[in-house]
Structure formats: C-alpha cells, structure tokens
C-alpha positions in Angstrom: 21.1 -85.0 -106.9 18.6 -82.7 -105.7 17.8 -80.7 -102.6 15.0 -82.3 -100.7 12.9 -81.2 -97.6 12.2 -83.9 -95.0 10.6 -84.1 -91.5 12.5 -85.7 -88.5 10.8 -88.8 -87.4 13.5 -89.9 -84.9 16.5 -88.2 -83.4 17.5 -90.7 -80.6 20.6 -91.2 -78.7 21.6 -95.0 -79.0 24.8 -94.7 -77.2 26.7 -92.1 -75.3 27.1 -89.3 -77.8 25.8 -91.3 -80.7 22.4 -90.5 -82.4 20.1 -92.4 -84.9 18.4 -89.8 -87.2 15.5 -90.8 -89.3 14.0 -88.3 -91.8 10.8 -88.9 -93.7 10.5 -87.5 -97.2 10.4 -88.1 -101.0 14.1 -89.0 -101.3 15.8 -90.7 -104.4 17.1 -94.2 -103.8 20.8 -94.4 -102.8 23.3 -97.1 -102.9 25.4 -98.3 -99.9 28.4 -96.0 -99.6 26.8 -93.0 -100.8 26.1 -90.0 -98.5 24.0 -86.9 -97.9 24.7 -83.3 -97.2 22.5 -82.2 -94.2 21.7 -78.7 -93.3 22.0 -78.8 -89.5 20.4 -75.3 -88.9 17.8 -73.2 -90.7 20.3 -70.1 -90.0 23.7 -69.3 -91.3 25.4 -70.6 -88.1 26.8 -73.0 -89.1 26.9 -72.0 -92.8 28.0 -75.3 -94.2 26.1 -78.6 -94.4 27.5 -81.7 -92.9 28.2 -84.9 -94.6 26.7 -88.1 -93.3 26.9 -91.7 -94.8 23.6 -93.3 -95.3 22.9 -96.0 -92.7 19.6 -97.2 -94.1 16.8 -96.2 -96.5 13.3 -97.3 -97.2 10.1 -96.1 -98.7 9.8 -92.4 -97.9 12.6 -92.4 -95.2 16.3 -92.2 -94.8 18.4 -93.0 -91.7 21.8 -91.7 -90.6 24.0 -92.4 -87.5 26.2 -89.5 -86.2 28.4 -88.8 -83.3 28.2 -85.4 -81.5 31.7 -83.9 -81.8 31.2 -80.3 -82.8 29.0 -77.4 -83.2 27.1 -78.8 -86.3 26.3 -82.3 -84.8 25.5 -80.7 -81.5 22.8 -78.5 -83.1 21.5 -81.5 -85.0 21.1 -83.5 -81.8 18.7 -80.9 -80.6 16.2 -81.4 -83.4 12.8 -82.7 -82.3 10.3 -84.9 -84.1 8.4 -83.0 -86.9 11.1 -80.3 -87.4 12.1 -79.9 -91.2 15.5 -80.8 -92.5 17.1 -80.0 -95.8 19.1 -82.8 -97.5 21.0 -83.0 -100.7 21.1 -86.7 -101.5 22.3 -89.1 -102.8 26.0 -88.0 -103.4 29.1 -89.8 -104.3 29.9 -93.3 -105.6 29.1 -96.2 -103.4 30.4 -99.7 -102.9 30.9 -102.2 -105.8 29.0 -105.3 -104.8 31.0 -108.5 -104.8 29.7 -112.0 -104.6 30.8 -114.6 -102.1 31.9 -114.3 -98.5 33.0 -110.9 -97.7 34.6 -109.0 -94.8 33.2 -105.9 -93.4 35.6 -103.8 -91.2 34.3 -100.9 -89.3 36.0 -98.4 -86.9 33.9 -96.0 -84.8 31.2 -94.2 -86.8 32.4 -96.1 -90.0 29.8 -98.7 -89.0 27.1 -96.5 -90.4 27.5 -97.2 -94.2 28.4 -100.8 -93.5 25.0 -101.4 -91.8 23.4 -100.5 -95.1 25.8 -102.3 -97.1 25.5 -105.7 -95.1 21.9 -106.0 -96.0 23.1 -107.0 -99.5 25.1 -110.0 -98.5 24.0 -113.5 -97.7 27.3 -114.3 -95.9 29.7 -111.9 -94.2 32.1 -111.5 -91.3 32.0 -108.1 -89.6 35.1 -106.9 -87.6 34.0 -103.8 -85.6 36.2 -101.9 -83.3 36.0 -98.8 -81.0 38.0 -97.3 -78.2 35.8 -98.5 -75.4 32.6 -100.4 -74.8 30.4 -97.4 -74.6 31.3 -96.5 -78.1 30.2 -99.8 -79.7 26.7 -99.6 -81.2 26.0 -103.3 -80.4 22.2 -103.0 -80.6 22.4 -101.5 -84.1 24.9 -104.3 -85.2 23.1 -107.3 -83.8 19.9 -106.2 -85.6 21.8 -107.2 -88.9 23.7 -110.4 -87.6 22.1 -113.8 -88.2 23.2 -117.4 -88.0 25.0 -117.1 -91.5 27.2 -114.3 -90.2 29.9 -113.9 -87.7 30.8 -110.9 -85.5 34.2 -109.7 -84.0 34.1 -106.9 -81.6 37.3 -105.1 -80.4 38.0 -102.3 -78.0 41.3 -100.6 -77.4 41.0 -100.7 -73.6 39.7 -104.3 -73.6 36.2 -103.3 -72.0 34.5 -105.5 -74.5 35.3 -108.1 -77.0 39.0 -108.7 -78.0 41.6 -106.1 -76.6 43.6 -103.9 -78.8 43.4 -102.1 -82.2 40.9 -103.6 -84.7 43.8 -104.1 -87.1 45.4 -106.5 -84.6 42.4 -108.9 -85.0 41.9 -109.3 -88.9 40.7 -112.7 -89.7 43.2 -115.0 -91.7 40.6 -116.6 -94.0 40.1 -115.5 -97.5 37.4 -113.2 -98.6 36.2 -112.2 -102.1 36.3 -108.7 -100.9 36.9 -106.5 -97.8 34.8 -103.3 -97.3 36.4 -101.0 -94.8 35.1 -97.7 -93.3 36.4 -95.5 -90.4 39.3 -93.3 -89.4 42.0 -92.7 -91.9 44.8 -94.2 -89.7 42.9 -97.4 -89.2 42.1 -97.8 -92.9 45.9 -97.2 -93.9 47.0 -99.7 -91.4 44.5 -102.3 -92.6 45.7 -101.6 -96.2 49.3 -102.3 -95.1 48.4 -105.6 -93.4 45.6 -107.1 -95.5 46.7 -108.8 -98.7 43.4 -109.2 -100.3 41.2 -106.9 -102.5 39.5 -104.2 -100.5 37.3 -101.0 -100.9 37.7 -98.0 -98.5 35.1 -95.5 -97.6 36.8 -92.2 -96.8 35.4 -89.6 -94.2 37.0 -86.5 -95.5 36.0 -83.0 -94.5 33.6 -81.6 -97.2 32.6 -78.1 -97.9 30.0 -78.6 -100.9 29.7 -82.3 -101.4 29.2 -82.3 -105.1 32.8 -81.4 -106.5 33.1 -77.7 -106.5 35.2 -76.7 -103.7 38.1 -79.4 -103.9 38.3 -79.5 -100.0 38.0 -83.3 -99.7 40.7 -84.6 -102.0 42.2 -88.1 -101.9 45.5 -89.2 -103.6 45.2 -92.0 -106.0 47.3 -93.6 -108.7 45.7 -94.5 -112.0 47.4 -95.7 -115.1 50.8 -95.0 -113.5 50.1 -91.4 -112.6 49.4 -90.0 -109.2 46.8 -87.3 -108.9 44.3 -85.9 -106.4 40.6 -86.6 -106.9 37.5 -85.4 -105.0 36.2 -87.9 -102.5 32.7 -86.4 -102.8 32.6 -86.9 -106.6 35.0 -89.7 -107.6 34.5 -91.4 -104.0 33.8 -91.5 -101.1 34.5 -95.2 -101.9 37.9 -96.3 -103.5 39.5 -99.6 -104.2 42.6 -99.9 -102.1 44.9 -100.8 -105.0 44.4 -97.3 -106.3 44.8 -95.4 -103.1 48.1 -93.6 -102.3 48.2 -93.5 -98.5 49.8 -90.3 -97.0 
C-alpha cells in the first residue's frame, strides 16, 4: 500500500450517471476484489477519499466504474483528461479463486469488481440486475461475455431482461462458487436463498481505507465467536459462511 499519483486518461459517462475512469501511472498490481482510495479533489472539500472497487488493471493504468451519487463523485465526474489524481492502492483482501463453473452475481455498481474477476475464469454464468434498463452497463458486460459464458439480465421494472429482483432469478444449477457484489440487502437475500458456497464483496462506507478508523465494520462468526472486523482490512470480500447478516 502506497500513495501514488496518476493522470486521468478517460473519465467518460457510459450510462446515465455512470462513469468509466481510467488513470495512468505506476500502480502496484491488484487482485480482483481489492479497491483503491481515491482523492476526488485537490482541496479539503471533501476531506475524505472515496473507495472504489477496481474494475480492471493493465500495464501502467487502472480502471474504475462509479456512479454519481454525492458531492465526492460529482466532483470526480468533472475531471478532464490530463488532470492529476492521488490514489492509495491496492487495499483490502480480494476474492479467492475457485476452479470450475462459477456464478457471478452483480447488483448495480457491484458489477465493477466482477468485471475484473470474470477475466480469470474459463466458464461462468453472470446474473446482473438493476432497477431499470438505463442502469444496466450492458456494453461493459458484453465485452467479457463469450460463447463459453451465459448472461442473465434482470430489472425491477421489467424494462430489460427478466422482471423482478435479481434474487428471484438465481439459476438452479450447481456451481463451484458464487461471487456476489452489490447492495447489502441484495447480498443478504441471496445468502438466505442460495445453498452453495459464496463469497461476498461488501460496499461499506470507509473513512481511511486501511484499518485505522473502524468505520466500515462487518459482523462475522469465527471459531464459534461473533465479532466485528474491518471490511477495509479483513475484507472487503468475505465468505458467506462467516458473515452474520444484520
């Protein structure tokens, strides 16, 4: 973990309110499921960095996908090519890679870390849901879908794909592992329904991103004892069998 400076190569709106941010620079290699703390302004307004799951990384560049939903991301969306960004990356513990046919489950912006993860599998099923058609990042998803993979879209209003909540359309086949990212309520419901082994990427609010402030705790049960752990340090990825859903 180290603070690095990078230059904005792309900050493009890819759907209504959703942006693809590519930053060039000398960044340490990350694993799928890890994240970065990004300074969205060169002033103290806002003061805190923002956490973003890593959507992809290559030689001398790193990519994020984010939704504008507050002061920080609104400022971030204004950045132009060539402007400088400060990143602390990579942070946290990522996904444990399982062999075989796997299930990827993404709700909303939870698709970002799964785009990076999907590149590591030869065969997978992607279940991806959002509230409405305009919130589905279909162009991004279809870049990673090939003949060996299948894709299930869902929208709550039925404007695209299957109608209803994502958790109403979980495939019945068996998978070696399910990887889940998205809103807490969606992940909790998935955990209640799904009987197989799963890993969950939590989107907790973070202050520091490296375990000092304890603002991002997740409740887990280990060796018969319940405790709160830091999602930025011990996570953000946890196995479903250890999570105590609140």
